[in-house]
VOTI-518356 format. One line per 4 residues: number of its first residue (from 1); their letters; for each residue x, y, z of N, C-alpha, C. Coordinates in steps of 0.001 Angstrom, whole numbers, plus 500000, padded with zeros to 6 digits. Layout:
BEGIN
NUM> A> X:Y:Z:X:Y:Z:X:Y:Z | ...
This chain:
BEGIN
1> MIDA> 477593:492101:497715:478679:491742:497358:478723:491851:495764 | 479967:491802:495646:480834:492144:493994:480448:491364:492844 | 480281:491684:491913:480154:490740:490750:481188:489466:490781 | 480894:488404:490830:481746:487198:490844:482432:487011:489801
5> NVYE> 481691:487086:488653:481955:487130:487208:483572:487960:487222 | 483085:489291:487670:484181:490078:487451:485608:489790:488375 | 484817:489285:489310:486083:488699:490764:486930:487605:490085 | 486496:486434:489499:487137:485422:488908:487783:485987:487947
9> RVST> 487404:486447:486597:488144:487254:485353:489833:487733:486406 | 489523:488595:487350:490477:489366:487485:491613:487831:488200 | 491084:487217:488858:491750:486285:490129:492399:485556:489326 | 492246:485088:487748:492621:484005:486680:493157:484558:485822
13> SAGL> 493129:486151:485348:493344:486918:484345:494347:487706:484406 | 493707:488687:484390:494004:490454:484764:493298:491108:484838 | 493166:492312:485461:492177:493107:485911:492907:494885:485801 | 492184:496009:485117:492750:496824:485315:491983:497780:485840
17> FDAT> 492541:498539:486969:491941:499950:487701:492936:501184:487468 | 491649:502348:487045:492062:503512:487048:492373:504182:488765 | 493468:503897:488983:494176:504447:490473:494307:505861:490088 | 494232:506773:489547:494517:508097:489784:494156:508943:490664
21> HSFG> 492682:508751:491198:491975:509226:492209:492226:508538:493514 | 492722:507121:493734:493230:506442:494884:494281:506618:495710 | 495136:507628:494963:496364:508099:495555:496668:509233:495113 | 498003:509945:495938:498402:510950:495536:499778:511146:494821
25> RLYA> 500216:512023:494361:501386:511952:493848:502226:513278:493934 | 503580:513312:494134:504235:514207:494616:506139:514597:493740 | 505983:515200:492905:507621:515837:492115:508249:515789:493678 | 509520:515228:493166:510884:515233:493953:511964:516255:493227
29> RGKD> 511862:517236:493109:512963:518158:492538:514027:518958:493544 | 515338:519247:492882:516610:519921:493415:517150:519031:493590 | 518138:519462:493476:519780:518710:493892:519561:517942:494898 | 519330:518117:495841:519288:517530:497351:518073:517076:497684
33> ALDL> 517099:517186:496859:515253:516534:497413:515910:514578:497683 | 516744:514073:496639:516548:512518:497207:517370:512723:498563 | 518635:513257:498676:519238:513017:499929:518418:513503:500993 | 517603:514503:500999:516902:514745:502167:515838:513719:502327
37> LHRM> 515114:513328:501377:514209:511818:501679:514847:510986:502142 | 516361:510749:501917:516735:509437:502693:517285:509983:504000 | 517406:511118:504627:517533:511385:506012:516236:511355:506695 | 515131:511775:505976:514039:511889:506658:512875:510683:506537
41> STND> 513188:509629:506083:512089:508523:505710:512952:507131:506368 | 512506:506019:506084:512548:504657:506908:514015:503664:506003 | 513871:504085:504937:514584:503094:503921:515855:503615:503532 | 516612:503153:502965:517942:503742:502250:517389:504322:500542
45> IQPI> 517598:505354:500618:517422:505884:499388:518375:506147:498605 | 519710:505699:499498:520623:506271:498285:521307:506056:497319 | 520851:504355:496904:521120:503717:495694:520359:504548:494837 | 519094:505270:494780:518429:505769:493677:519042:507042:493520
49> GTSK> 519774:507843:494414:520679:508958:493974:521454:508860:493071 | 522020:507380:493120:523248:507454:491851:522887:507151:490603 | 521614:506302:490899:520970:505060:489557:519613:505631:489060 | 519362:505960:487768:518282:505643:487431:517235:504541:487234
53> GQAV> 516370:504901:486984:515391:503766:487167:515189:502801:488122 | 514535:503527:489175:515146:502712:490541:513866:503226:491255 | 513306:502667:492318:511894:502096:493231:512250:501764:494654 | 512003:502659:495474:512062:502039:496874:510561:502139:497487
57> LTAL> 510426:501023:498261:509427:502034:499417:509754:502195:500608 | 509029:503727:501033:509662:504047:502540:508021:504784:503073 | 509085:505216:504212:507988:505814:505074:508415:507294:505896 | 507506:508170:505969:507735:509110:506738:507207:509033:507934
61> LNEK> 507798:509491:509056:507192:509375:510381:507514:510603:511172 | 506476:510572:512103:506993:511983:512924:507923:511445:514382 | 508154:512427:515072:509074:512142:516110:508697:510990:516962 | 507465:510711:517311:507051:509512:517557:507229:508125:517643
65> GRFI> 507558:508247:516141:507844:506891:515391:506813:506502:514338 | 505775:507347:514325:504076:506881:514003:504010:507881:512610 | 503291:507435:512185:502860:507449:510338:502978:508993:510224 | 503955:509667:509014:502937:510905:508378:502327:510140:506919
69> DVIK> 503371:509143:506469:502724:508294:505218:503686:507321:505053 | 502927:506398:503767:503795:505317:503403:504420:505728:501809 | 505323:506137:500860:505291:506365:499594:506175:505368:499404 | 505764:505559:497649:506842:504675:496759:507600:505861:495988
73> LVRD> 508779:506000:496528:509558:506532:495706:510268:506282:494286 | 509972:506689:493337:510061:506124:491872:510987:507002:491198 | 512270:506527:490475:512958:507506:489950:513222:507105:488445 | 512680:507571:487346:512174:507144:486261:513832:506996:485518
77> HSGE> 513687:506988:484022:514836:506723:483056:515612:507723:482820 | 514745:508896:482953:515061:510406:482466:515555:511199:483750 | 515597:510681:484789:516194:511040:486453:514719:511802:487037 | 513728:511923:486554:512526:512602:487305:512343:511504:488424
81> ALLI> 512165:512338:489435:511492:511524:490674:510211:511951:491274 | 509635:510951:491765:507805:510718:491981:507552:510349:492989 | 506979:510709:494083:506584:509878:495044:504991:509595:494960 | 504575:508177:494990:503323:508170:495088:503246:507677:496492
85> ASKG> 502166:508831:496946:501747:508814:498175:499817:508344:498512 | 499668:508276:499586:498275:507850:500179:497244:508911:499628 | 496152:508900:499323:495284:510080:498593:494840:511298:499873 | 494810:512074:499241:494807:513353:500300:495918:513614:501009
89> KEEA> 497327:512787:501035:498364:513073:501864:499442:513852:501575 | 499289:514543:500188:500109:515006:499386:500378:516620:500538 | 499675:517537:500828:499613:518883:501688:500227:518441:502792 | 500076:517367:503586:500540:516732:504827:502292:516419:504348
93> IVQW> 502713:515698:503499:503646:515345:503198:504708:516513:502770 | 504143:517585:502060:504849:518597:501549:505239:519756:502585 | 504219:519821:503685:504177:520805:504678:505696:519931:505946 | 505490:518442:505920:506236:517856:506759:507694:517993:506000
97> LDKF> 507933:518036:505429:509479:517872:504246:509725:518998:504017 | 509256:520258:503856:509517:521875:503880:510152:522013:505486 | 509568:521358:506739:509931:522049:507643:511122:521754:508113 | 511465:520818:507388:513208:520165:507914:514442:520665:506245
101> TIME> 513318:521579:505400:514325:522316:504131:515039:523348:504801 | 516388:523426:504902:516344:524797:505288:517259:525217:504136 | 518627:524675:504304:519165:525274:503081:519602:524171:501517 | 519102:523063:501854:518876:522377:500559:517949:522766:499612
105> DARF> 518832:522456:498493:518214:522643:497117:517019:521205:497236 | 515977:521713:497387:514586:520715:497416:513501:521151:497276 | 512872:520656:496445:510972:521066:496186:510405:519853:495947 | 509395:520125:496773:508400:518603:496595:507276:519388:496346
109> ERAT> 506556:519305:494744:505659:519476:494327:504191:518568:494156 | 502934:519369:494170:501816:518437:493877:502050:517787:492698 | 501699:516676:492070:501983:516292:490768:500856:515473:490597 | 499638:515411:491412:498548:514750:491703:497627:515125:490261
113> EDIS> 497447:515753:489820:496751:516420:488879:497391:516240:487079 | 498750:516300:487379:499735:515949:486088:499554:514738:485439 | 499906:513820:486675:499817:512308:486397:499394:511354:486468 | 498824:510529:485466:497811:509425:485558:498348:507999:486148
117> QFLV> 497443:507442:486852:497766:506348:487640:497422:505077:487171 | 497579:504006:486619:496842:503170:486623:497372:501515:487358 | 496503:500668:487412:496795:499512:488061:496447:498315:487321 | 497451:497467:487062:496995:496018:486375:497677:495046:487552
121> CGPK> 496766:494263:487459:496829:493075:488315:496658:491684:487704 | 496759:490942:488825:496110:489272:488382:497502:488470:487663 | 497174:487460:487757:498150:486513:487399:498885:486567:486169 | 497967:487166:484841:498560:487529:483544:499020:488629:483318
125> ANAM> 499372:489407:484461:499586:490998:484171:501290:491127:483897 | 501854:490407:484026:503171:490236:483201:503242:490336:481731 | 502679:488821:481632:502154:488780:479885:501781:490082:478953 | 500802:490452:480189:500079:491641:479183:500850:492537:478873
129> LRNY> 501489:493211:479912:502991:494170:479998:503963:494209:479153 | 504252:492590:479277:505481:492534:478063:505530:493356:476830 | 504096:493245:476271:503789:493846:474601:504309:495049:474779 | 504557:495646:475709:505004:497186:475690:506366:497671:476407
133> ASSE> 507040:496847:476969:508181:496701:477480:509397:496606:476168 | 510315:497336:475952:511742:496689:475664:512551:495665:476160 | 512856:495547:477035:513322:494223:478163:512184:493547:479220 | 512855:492443:478956:511910:491389:480030:511738:491717:481349
137> ITNS> 510177:491842:481902:509850:492617:482865:509710:491123:484008 | 510434:491566:485074:510916:490591:486437:509798:491229:487405 | 510008:490414:488509:509098:491045:489630:509515:491419:490702 | 510818:492070:490614:511785:493029:491531:510798:494379:491879
141> RDVV> 510597:494713:492662:509842:495488:493346:510618:497102:493278 | 512275:497056:493201:512883:498000:493275:512984:498374:491419 | 512988:498099:490590:513429:498271:489176:512296:498932:488568 | 512499:500081:487752:511416:500636:486984:511913:500260:485268
145> WNLL> 510544:500292:484764:510866:500032:483196:510124:500828:482708 | 510576:501172:481757:510094:502179:480409:509126:501387:479801 | 507934:501442:479420:507152:501617:478441:506693:502174:477470 | 506657:501673:476306:505570:502479:474972:504297:501751:474764
149> INSI> 503123:502422:475068:501832:502274:474827:501509:502830:474011 | 501328:502350:472639:500169:503017:471738:501121:504572:470996 | 502481:504202:471377:503266:505498:470873:503907:506128:471899 | 503418:506156:473241:502780:507041:474042:503736:506416:475420
153> PATL> 504696:507122:475843:506244:506699:476945:505333:506623:478418 | 505714:505849:478806:505059:505333:480487:506036:504774:481058 | 506055:504940:482577:506424:504418:483343:506026:503401:484566 | 506663:501769:484600:506114:501016:485032:506921:500419:486460
157> VKGP> 506113:500516:487225:506927:500041:488467:505590:499310:489445 | 506645:498257:490280:505542:497411:491307:504498:497971:492004 | 503423:497449:491712:502239:498144:492770:501980:496938:493796 | 500758:497144:494794:500500:496174:495768:500284:494632:494789
161> SLAG> 500491:493699:495243:500293:492314:494461:498747:492117:494570 | 497902:492660:494227:496313:492190:494168:495927:491301:492882 | 495653:490085:494029:495023:488710:492854:496656:488292:493067 | 497781:488343:493500:498653:487967:493364:500064:488379:492646
165> NGWF> 499591:489614:492223:500396:490536:491404:499963:491837:490950 | 500459:493019:490981:500400:494071:490587:500992:495029:490122 | 501070:496237:489267:501829:497030:488472:501193:498338:488389 | 502252:499336:489051:501070:500984:488782:501953:501417:487256
169> ILSS> 501278:501969:486404:501751:502727:485328:501257:504039:485179 | 502348:504792:484961:502181:506080:485110:502716:506940:484050 | 501846:507874:484059:501859:508655:482828:501276:509972:482602 | 501650:510928:481752:501242:512341:481423:499748:512185:481810
173> KEHA> 499079:513242:482187:497328:512954:482269:497018:513201:481196 | 497718:514148:480090:496936:514106:478523:496619:512961:477730 | 497553:512013:478387:497861:511003:477533:496688:509862:478056 | 495917:510172:479228:495419:508918:479790:494289:508341:479270
177> EILW> 493333:509110:478571:492300:508140:477714:493083:507400:476808 | 493963:507829:475849:494507:506886:475094:495236:505938:475518 | 495833:505848:476757:496732:504714:477327:495294:503739:478070 | 494460:504520:478571:493415:503645:479094:492830:502708:477974
181> NELE> 492150:503371:476827:491554:502358:475652:492592:501486:475204 | 493909:501861:475258:495076:500867:474571:494945:499124:475657 | 495122:499999:477220:495068:499165:478214:493982:498192:478118 | 492899:498659:478234:491609:498019:478156:491353:496967:477027
185> NQIR> 492057:497294:475760:491917:496426:474974:492361:495318:474926 | 493668:495438:475473:494898:494336:475822:494238:493583:477252 | 493737:493708:477751:493174:493158:479238:492158:492223:478741 | 490835:492844:477997:489835:491930:477108:490486:490940:476519
189> NNSG> 491545:491467:475673:492328:490270:474757:492761:488947:475239 | 493216:489377:476974:493918:488606:477769:492509:487873:478665 | 491498:487820:477876:490314:487275:478993:490383:488159:480060 | 490924:489596:480537:490580:490279:481621:489532:490943:481833
193> VTIG> 489395:492203:482610:488132:493057:483192:488534:494297:483787 | 488064:495246:483463:488544:496424:484087:487696:496325:485380 | 488447:497153:486376:487165:496951:487361:487461:498099:488373 | 486045:498449:489233:486188:499773:489874:486822:499831:491548
197> EEVF> 486016:500896:492140:486420:500738:493797:486075:499704:494475 | 485102:499159:494211:484602:498091:494791:485416:496697:495072 | 485908:496514:493928:486692:495373:493645:488105:495627:494006 | 488414:496637:493478:489384:496862:494155:490155:496820:495573
201> EVLR> 488832:497276:496499:489002:497302:498008:488991:495820:498374 | 487973:495255:497667:488228:493551:498425:489530:493241:498043 | 490092:493411:496744:491542:492996:496467:492344:493208:497635 | 492514:494257:497718:493436:495326:498567:493148:494490:500370
205> IENG> 492147:494187:500438:491819:493667:501584:492467:492398:501741 | 492247:491510:500909:492691:489975:500387:494318:489950:500977 | 494558:490955:499936:496578:491090:500034:497020:491873:501369 | 495875:492131:502164:496543:492566:503245:497481:494326:503286
209> TPIA> 496911:494720:502011:497406:496314:501563:496926:497038:502461 | 498064:498001:503241:497456:499136:503992:497241:500443:503361 | 495982:501002:503883:495818:502407:503277:495395:503671:504433 | 495795:504737:503621:495139:505715:504819:494223:506423:504395
213> PNEI> 493061:506703:505706:493571:506485:507230:493478:505418:507713 | 492678:504316:506956:492398:503129:507712:493545:502405:508492 | 494481:502245:508099:495573:501867:508745:496674:502510:508863 | 496985:503616:507915:498451:504253:507586:497669:505685:508205
217> NEKH> 498035:505781:509893:497449:507085:510552:498592:507445:511719 | 498382:508425:512373:499130:508748:513388:499588:507830:514356 | 498732:506758:514634:498180:505487:515988:499118:504903:515393 | 499672:504766:514541:500531:503296:513979:501657:503682:513751
221> NPLE> 502867:502749:513533:504557:502597:513005:504353:501446:512181 | 505299:501562:511388:505864:500397:510457:505820:499354:510601 | 506640:499129:511994:506773:497765:512623:505605:496469:512819 | 504256:497652:512408:503012:496796:512891:502738:496332:511446
225> LPLA> 502895:496510:510534:502726:496126:509592:503145:494849:508639 | 502548:494336:507828:503471:492888:506988:504315:493951:506400 | 504595:494866:505596:505330:495285:504728:506810:495813:505481 | 506841:496115:506785:508197:496789:507709:509154:496040:507087
229> SETV> 509456:494936:506636:510999:494416:506192:511072:495005:505016 | 510355:495680:504019:510084:496336:502890:510152:497885:502654 | 510225:498056:504272:509642:499751:504123:511082:500421:504875 | 511446:499647:506254:512574:499635:507184:513728:499205:507095
233> SFTK> 514829:500204:507000:516248:499837:507023:516951:499883:508183 | 517472:498762:508665:517908:498776:510214:519877:499136:509928 | 520037:499542:508877:521752:499713:508836:522080:500974:508123 | 520793:501733:507496:521095:503032:507307:521120:504278:508989
237> GCYI> 521870:505257:508363:521654:506371:509618:520445:506737:509761 | 520264:507759:510595:519223:508290:511427:518639:509076:510713 | 517258:508855:510926:515871:509421:510376:515332:509990:511178 | 513775:511028:510932:512941:511290:511929:512064:510221:512556
241> GQEV> 512040:509689:513685:511781:508880:514326:512597:507119:514353 | 513420:507540:514030:514516:506287:514130:514797:505831:515438 | 515062:506503:516460:515441:506150:517708:514277:505244:518273 | 512716:505806:517983:511850:505015:518405:511567:503483:517762
245> IARL> 511938:503290:516546:511834:502383:515776:512634:501551:516330 | 514261:501765:516385:515421:501085:516651:515207:500177:518002 | 514272:501305:518895:514278:500352:520228:512947:499708:519977 | 511734:499703:519661:510595:498664:519501:511332:497516:519395
249> DAQD> 511964:497829:517934:512441:496538:517396:513595:495616:518197 | 514540:496473:518838:515898:495879:519621:515112:495221:521066 | 514449:495913:521358:513594:495254:522848:511899:494364:522593 | 512014:494521:521268:510752:493622:520832:509526:494086:521625
253> KVQR> 509206:495354:521675:508231:495845:522223:507186:496312:521297 | 507218:496108:520022:505823:495907:519494:504316:496113:520029 | 503967:496875:519817:502523:496713:520979:501051:496088:520243 | 501323:496332:518778:500483:495852:517794:500605:495123:516139
257> KLVG> 499949:494182:516101:500423:493983:514577:498941:494135:513516 | 499046:494443:512070:498075:494346:511438:497984:492631:511276 | 496405:492456:511263:496146:491482:511080:494976:491153:509626 | 495013:489853:509282:493458:489590:508627:492463:489043:509516
261> LKFS> 491467:489536:509127:490143:488801:510032:489010:488015:509101 | 488633:486730:509790:487705:486200:508597:486277:486344:509767 | 485445:486817:509421:484058:486852:509999:483246:485376:509887 | 482978:484895:510783:482233:483358:510805:480637:484282:510174
265> KGMA> 480089:484906:511046:478515:485485:510209:478059:486724:510418 | 477985:487129:509117:477783:488604:509290:479061:489467:509043 | 478936:490965:508877:479798:492121:508286:480203:492756:509613 | 481286:492995:509962:481559:493839:510982:481569:495242:510461
269> YIGD> 481898:496318:510720:482122:497875:510498:483720:498391:510767 | 483892:499159:509694:485160:499797:510238:484820:500727:511803 | 485987:500277:512627:485538:500834:514389:485225:500287:515177 | 484785:498953:515061:484446:498166:515730:485712:497296:516925
273> RISM> 485013:497274:518031:486361:497015:518785:486288:495378:518619 | 487281:494861:518531:487960:493530:518990:488241:492859:520410 | 487667:491789:520757:487456:491647:522101:488297:490048:522395 | 488541:489454:523555:488842:488072:523722:488124:487629:524916
277> ESLI> 487140:486933:524949:486638:486454:526078:487500:486215:527293 | 488555:485676:527020:489264:484891:528105:490027:486236:529161 | 489968:487425:528564:490625:488038:528669:489214:489371:530214 | 488416:488878:530100:487250:489617:530670:487362:489583:532327
281> GTPL> 487338:490702:532711:487468:490827:534160:488938:490728:534524 | 489512:490755:533595:491489:491220:534159:491519:492441:534021 | 492465:493172:534450:493162:494825:534420:492974:495207:533320 | 493467:494328:532410:493520:495036:531033:492260:494948:530266
285> GDEI> 491072:494440:531237:489918:494321:529761:490172:493545:528846 | 489114:493331:528146:488662:492312:527160:489245:492657:525778 | 489326:494319:525393:489831:494618:524663:490885:494375:523937 | 491322:493944:522363:492687:493633:522344:493117:494594:520937
289> GDVT> 492197:494888:520426:492210:495729:518935:490919:496611:518378 | 491183:496886:517085:490070:497280:516402:490195:497184:514643 | 488887:496654:514074:488908:496826:512945:488837:497869:512413 | 489962:498047:511156:490250:498854:509975:489480:499164:509143
293> SVAN> 489259:497760:508411:488603:497438:506983:487790:496403:506898 | 487067:496384:505924:486146:495386:505470:485684:495425:504455 | 485249:494124:503874:484858:493894:502941:484070:492340:502478 | 483131:491968:501730:482423:490796:501544:483542:489890:499920
297> SPAY> 484148:488989:500098:484855:488298:499167:483948:487744:498602 | 483808:487340:497751:483443:486070:496729:484163:484586:497195 | 485482:484700:497239:486116:483662:497656:486195:483466:499041 | 486262:484546:499940:486422:484311:501325:485223:484864:502525
301> GPIG> 484439:485518:501753:483245:485499:502535:483601:487013:503461 | 482417:487213:504145:483233:488641:505137:484220:488749:505640 | 485137:489485:505247:486425:489647:505849:486737:490713:506431 | 487972:491053:506617:488585:492724:507250:489774:492749:508002
305> LGYV> 490509:493951:507779:491633:493967:508837:491766:494501:509695 | 492482:494402:510676:492393:495123:511897:494175:494965:512634 | 493957:496140:513580:495358:495911:514637:494685:495179:515788 | 495890:494182:516414:495153:493825:517767:496630:493908:518466
309> RAKY> 496468:493679:519755:497486:493464:520752:498744:492350:519698 | 500020:492951:519713:500887:491649:519225:501093:490044:519756 | 500505:490077:521025:500710:488917:521609:499658:487900:521136 | 498478:488453:520785:497257:487750:520241:497170:487638:518642
313> ANPG> 497900:488233:518237:498093:488510:516644:498758:487126:516231 | 498055:486176:515893:498534:484225:515766:497522:484052:514962 | 497578:483752:513621:496950:482762:512811:496117:481822:513534 | 494950:481886:513365:494089:480718:514139:493445:481428:515563
317> TEVS> 494016:482146:516012:492921:482924:517328:491686:483110:517164 | 490636:482867:518000:489294:482985:517696:489115:484179:518909 | 488363:485412:518059:488345:486667:519128:486620:486979:518622 | 486178:487646:519049:485040:488212:519302:485154:489797:518998
321> VKTS> 484418:489945:518026:483895:491798:517253:482640:492397:517846 | 482723:493159:518834:481897:494415:519440:481133:495193:518459 | 479986:495114:517664:479474:495442:516784:478880:496982:517344 | 478641:497950:516465:477965:498981:516601:476438:498473:517382
325> EDNP> 475862:497796:516842:474711:497065:517574:474445:496434:518786 | 475822:496519:519376:476305:495621:519968:475602:494322:520057 | 475960:493431:518702:475890:492425:518608:477226:491577:518284 | 477640:490876:518943:479073:490472:518915:479161:489006:517937
329> LSAT> 480272:489416:517498:480497:488516:515899:481653:487879:516237 | 481630:486267:516021:483171:485876:515919:483823:485874:514775 | 485432:485813:514877:485978:486205:513780:487656:485380:513959 | 488038:485080:512766:489184:484424:513145:490639:484861:512404
333> IVTL> 492079:485025:513252:492298:485746:512897:493376:485244:511754 | 493775:485397:510743:494200:484901:509724:495588:485579:509017 | 496166:484345:508185:497516:485260:507901:497185:486048:507029 | 498134:486994:506372:498276:487613:505451:499091:487692:504130
337> PFYV> 498914:487412:503224:497516:487369:502567:496688:486686:502622 | 495342:486656:502164:494430:485646:502773:494669:484363:501651 | 495018:484647:500462:495337:483780:499549:496579:482975:499794 | 497138:483220:501006:498269:482523:501305:497749:480671:501883
């Protein structure tokens, strides 16, 4: 169990997390880079090509409509374009985009070692960050703000809403220590706290935020995630995997859904199978999915994320988890995020 005091301070004030090593980053360079991304990914990126200071969440899919990765494309006010990717997915993304780069002036280069990435989350995050912004900060997910933190320029963009709200701060790695110290002082002045990987993981699962490889992998597609409406445009032109996604949507054929799981007693493990006793003896068998993430939350107890067959992905559904010790756990499917 994580420190309840730390969890409480994040939940009621703000938390600061060094996300530099929890995500990957790539530069998108060349006059055709954004156009190529528009043609390759699930969302409409064209507005970013004509306007600086914009961001969009999108996904790269293979020909079967399954994930290469979910990425946040950020174009700052100078025009520099950066991809925030899943941890360890940089090379896979570069190779995938290079495969379809023929005559275009488009280069995708690793930026993970050049750019620091901090996460500020919690209900007081906006109030704290206003001290560094030259204009009012709203909760828009597609706007990028310039920050000046202790005379150091940084970029602010919406991140996952951990503890109800979340922001990524991006800046040159050479200024990382100065930025961190300033933000740490500011967070403590607001009764907040710095957090580590364990607290981040609890908050991520409570929010239903998917990560690779747990939830984002080649077995799944974006329509199976709660953030599908933010990631997929059904009005833009073709992209790799588009025919599969359009068919799944039009024919209501999405097979699985990512759900929250609240375990009644004990903790499941990643990879444990989810079943329903009512299906025992049927041709389909009793298994309906699997557990992808788990954590012990101070507020909700043992919880997790998992994919289940869409037919059974209804809040309040009682399921059983087959653990590796062959000791079944009872669990309830809950709405994501947990705090709704």
